[in-house]
Each structure stands twice: as structure tokens, then as C-alpha cells.
C-alpha positions as CSV (number, residue, x, y, z in Angstrom):
1,X,3.3,-13.5,25.4
2,X,0.9,-10.6,26.2
3,X,3.6,-7.8,25.4
4,X,3.8,-9.5,22.1
5,X,0.3,-9.1,21.4
6,X,0.1,-5.7,22.7
7,X,3.0,-4.8,20.3
8,X,1.5,-6.5,17.2
9,X,-2.0,-4.8,18.0
10,X,-0.1,-1.1,18.2
11,X,1.7,-1.8,15.0
12,X,-1.3,-2.9,13.2
13,X,-3.3,-0.1,14.5
14,X,-0.7,2.5,13.6
15,X,-0.3,1.0,9.9
16,X,-4.1,1.2,9.7
17,X,-4.0,5.0,10.8
18,X,-1.6,5.9,8.5
19,X,-3.5,4.0,5.6
20,X,-6.5,6.1,6.4
21,X,-4.8,9.3,6.7
22,X,-3.7,8.7,3.4
23,X,-7.1,9.2,2.2
24,X,-8.5,11.7,4.7
25,X,-5.9,14.3,5.3
26,X,-5.3,14.8,1.3
27,X,-9.4,15.5,1.3
28,X,-9.3,17.5,4.2
29,X,-6.4,19.9,3.0
30,X,-8.0,20.2,-0.7
31,X,-11.7,21.0,0.5
32,X,-10.1,23.5,3.2
33,X,-8.2,25.2,0.5
34,X,-10.9,25.1,-1.9
35,X,-13.3,26.6,0.6
36,X,-11.0,29.8,0.6
37,X,-11.5,30.2,-3.2
38,X,-14.5,30.9,-5.4
39,X,-14.5,27.2,-6.6
40,X,-16.5,25.7,-3.5
41,X,-19.2,28.4,-3.6
42,X,-19.3,27.9,-7.4
43,X,-19.8,24.2,-7.5
44,X,-22.3,24.8,-4.2
45,X,-24.1,27.0,-6.3
46,X,-24.3,24.1,-9.2
47,X,-25.2,21.7,-6.6
48,X,-28.0,23.6,-4.6
49,X,-31.1,22.7,-6.4
50,X,-30.2,19.2,-6.7
51,X,-29.1,18.6,-3.1
52,X,-32.5,20.4,-1.6
53,X,-33.9,17.1,-2.2
54,X,-31.8,15.5,0.5
55,X,-31.9,19.0,2.7
56,X,-28.2,19.4,2.0
57,X,-26.4,23.0,1.4
58,X,-24.4,22.8,-2.3
59,X,-21.4,22.5,-0.3
60,X,-22.1,19.1,0.3
61,X,-21.7,18.1,-3.1
62,X,-17.8,17.7,-2.9
63,X,-18.0,15.2,0.2
64,X,-21.0,13.2,-1.8
65,X,-19.0,13.2,-5.1
66,X,-15.4,12.1,-3.2
67,X,-17.1,9.4,-1.0
68,X,-19.1,8.1,-4.2
69,X,-16.5,7.6,-6.7
70,X,-13.1,8.0,-4.8
71,X,-13.3,6.2,-1.1
72,X,-15.3,6.9,1.9
73,X,-12.6,8.2,3.8
74,X,-12.0,10.8,1.2
75,X,-15.8,11.8,1.4
76,X,-15.2,11.7,5.3
77,X,-12.1,14.1,5.2
78,X,-13.9,16.6,2.5
79,X,-17.0,16.2,5.1
80,X,-15.0,17.1,8.0
81,X,-13.2,20.3,6.7
82,X,-16.9,21.8,6.1
83,X,-19.2,23.1,8.8
84,X,-22.2,21.4,8.4
85,X,-24.5,20.5,11.3
86,X,-25.2,17.2,13.0
87,X,-28.4,16.8,10.8
88,X,-26.6,17.2,7.2
89,X,-23.4,15.4,8.3
90,X,-25.9,12.4,9.1
91,X,-27.5,12.6,5.8
92,X,-24.4,12.9,4.0
93,X,-23.1,9.9,6.2
94,X,-26.3,7.7,5.3
95,X,-26.0,8.4,1.7
96,X,-22.3,7.3,1.6
97,X,-23.1,4.3,3.7
98,X,-24.9,2.9,0.8
99,X,-23.4,4.4,-2.0
100,X,-19.6,4.7,-1.6
101,X,-16.4,3.9,-3.3
102,X,-18.6,3.1,-6.5
103,X,-15.7,3.1,-9.1
104,X,-13.7,0.4,-7.2
105,X,-16.6,-1.9,-6.1
106,X,-18.1,-1.9,-9.7
107,X,-14.9,-3.2,-10.9
108,X,-15.1,-6.0,-8.3
109,X,-18.5,-6.9,-9.3
110,X,-17.5,-6.8,-12.9
111,X,-14.7,-9.7,-11.9
112,X,-17.2,-11.8,-10.3
113,X,-19.5,-11.7,-13.4
114,X,-22.2,-9.5,-12.3
115,X,-23.2,-6.6,-14.6
116,X,-22.4,-3.4,-13.2
117,X,-25.4,-1.2,-14.1
118,X,-28.0,-3.0,-11.6
119,X,-25.9,-2.7,-8.4
120,X,-24.6,0.7,-9.4
121,X,-28.0,2.0,-10.2
122,X,-29.4,0.2,-6.8
123,X,-26.7,1.7,-4.6
124,X,-26.8,5.2,-6.1
125,X,-30.9,4.9,-5.9
126,X,-31.1,3.5,-2.3
127,X,-28.6,6.0,-1.0
128,X,-30.4,9.0,-2.4
129,X,-33.9,7.6,-1.4
130,X,-32.6,7.1,2.1
131,X,-31.1,10.5,2.4
132,X,-34.3,12.0,1.2
133,X,-36.4,9.9,3.6
134,X,-34.0,11.0,6.3
135,X,-34.5,14.7,5.5
136,X,-38.3,14.4,5.5
137,X,-38.4,12.2,8.9
138,X,-36.0,14.8,10.4
139,X,-38.0,17.6,9.6
140,X,-37.4,18.7,5.9
């Protein structure tokens, strides 16, 4: 009985790991490759003025965008490939903790009859506000 439970747990754990790897690994590889081209620097230059409110460098734009609009795990994969400090990574994590997977979750809220504009605005606004507050509290 215990062996069956352990086997079942291992099988489910492996399945979950593979599912997460499908999101994390491609994002990690893509951002690692982009970091070797001028594209990430260009994107970072565009985003720097906006992300300075959160105390983040422009390169944090890609994990934020991936996490907000693709999936939280894609954002994490992109974040892992950057060399951000604990402070910056925490701010990104807080923002994405509130405002992640917006496309999918907005579609779900529509299906249950909730107008999408309010929850979408609320989640993005609260995520950014929490990130800005954390930046200020943490010495920004």
C-alpha cells in the first residue's frame, strides 16, 4: 500500500515537473539567447524609464511581460536567466504574484460572466502599486 502511494506520488511529481519545464525552459533559453543580442538591451532601454518607478532595470521588462501575459512560469524562467539581485527579483515576484497569466484568467472571468476590464485593471494596478511600494519600503 505504501509502495503504491510512493509510486503514484513520484509519477504525479514527474508529470508536474515536465509540465512546468515546458513553460520555464523555453523562456529561459529564449531570454538567454536574447541577452546575447542587442534586442534585450534595446527593450531594456525602452522600459528603463517606466520600470524605474519599481526600482527595476529595463531588462526586467521581459520577465514581467511574459509573466503577465503568457504564464507565471514563463516569467520565472525569463527571470532566472537574468542577473538581478534579490531585491529586484523579489519586486518582480510580487508584481507577478498579483498580475500573472492575465490573458487566460481574463478569459476565465468572462466565462463566468464578469466584465474583464475591472479585474484586469485591478490586478495590473495592484501589482504595480505593490511593486512600487516594496521599492520605496526597501530603500528606493
